[in-house]
C-alpha positions as CSV (number, residue, x, y, z in Angstrom):
1,H,106.0,-18.4,33.7
2,G,108.3,-19.4,36.5
3,A,108.8,-15.8,37.8
4,T,107.3,-14.9,41.1
5,R,105.4,-11.7,41.5
6,R,105.8,-9.4,44.4
7,T,102.6,-9.5,46.4
8,G,103.2,-6.6,48.7
9,A,103.1,-8.9,51.8
10,L,106.9,-8.7,52.2
11,P,108.2,-5.3,53.3
12,R,110.6,-3.5,51.0
13,L,114.2,-3.2,52.0
14,E,113.8,0.6,52.5
15,E,111.0,0.0,55.0
16,L,113.2,-2.5,56.9
17,R,116.0,0.1,57.0
18,E,113.6,2.7,58.3
19,L,112.3,0.4,61.0
20,R,115.8,-0.5,62.1
21,F,116.7,3.2,62.3
22,T,113.6,3.9,64.4
23,A,114.4,1.0,66.7
24,N,117.9,2.3,67.2
25,Q,116.6,5.8,68.0
26,V,114.3,4.3,70.6
27,A,117.1,2.4,72.1
28,V,119.3,5.4,72.3
29,E,116.5,7.5,73.8
30,R,115.9,4.9,76.5
31,I,119.6,5.3,77.5
32,R,119.8,9.1,77.2
33,R,116.5,10.1,78.7
34,P,117.1,9.3,82.4
35,R,120.5,11.1,82.2
36,L,118.8,14.1,80.7
37,D,116.0,14.1,83.2
38,R,118.6,13.9,86.1
39,Y,120.5,16.8,84.6
40,L,117.5,19.0,84.1
41,G,116.1,18.1,87.5
42,A,119.3,19.1,89.2
43,A,119.0,22.5,87.7
44,V,115.4,23.2,88.8
45,R,115.6,25.0,92.2
46,L,112.9,24.7,94.9
47,H,112.3,27.6,97.3
48,D,113.0,27.0,101.0
49,T,109.5,28.1,101.8
50,F,107.8,25.9,99.2
51,D,104.5,24.6,100.6
52,Y,104.3,20.9,99.7
53,T,101.2,20.4,101.9
54,G,99.2,22.6,99.5
55,L,99.9,20.3,96.5
56,K,97.1,17.7,96.8
57,A,98.3,16.0,93.6
58,L,101.4,14.8,95.6
59,S,101.0,11.6,97.5
60,I,100.6,12.0,101.2
61,E,104.0,10.3,101.8
62,A,105.7,12.6,99.3
63,R,104.2,15.7,101.0
64,Q,105.5,14.5,104.4
65,K,108.9,13.6,103.2
66,L,109.4,16.8,101.1
67,T,108.3,18.9,104.0
68,N,110.7,17.2,106.4
69,V,113.7,17.0,104.0
70,R,113.2,20.4,102.2
71,P,115.2,19.5,99.1
72,R,116.8,22.5,97.3
73,T,116.4,21.0,93.8
74,I,114.1,18.7,91.9
75,G,117.1,16.4,91.5
76,Q,117.4,16.1,95.3
77,A,113.7,15.6,95.6
78,S,113.8,12.7,93.1
79,R,116.3,10.9,95.3
80,I,114.1,10.9,98.4
81,S,112.7,7.5,99.2
82,G,108.9,7.6,98.9
83,V,108.9,10.4,96.3
84,S,107.7,8.8,93.1
85,P,108.4,9.9,89.5
86,A,104.7,11.0,89.4
87,D,105.3,13.2,92.4
88,I,108.4,14.7,90.6
89,S,106.2,15.4,87.6
90,V,103.7,17.3,89.8
91,L,106.5,19.4,91.2
92,L,107.9,20.1,87.7
93,V,104.5,21.3,86.5
94,H,104.0,23.4,89.7
95,V,107.4,25.2,89.3
96,G,106.6,25.8,85.6
97,R,108.9,23.4,83.8
């Protein structure tokens, strides 16, 4: 008769709620993650005798700057101009985080 049948093309209300919840979680994570990374980086200590020249995975510029500045923590290293997030990741892997 005049009744329309559900074709499955339209998402169910529960699926929409789940998508909205997931989108909210992603938005919150995008805000929280940098703060958490900064907090954790500040706690990871680097030895004064750390040999940055031996880490070939670091960019040349990062090796030079880290050797000259000698940061005490990953957090300090991450604030040095010329040290990229990729370089910080290499340091974190090397120090065992």
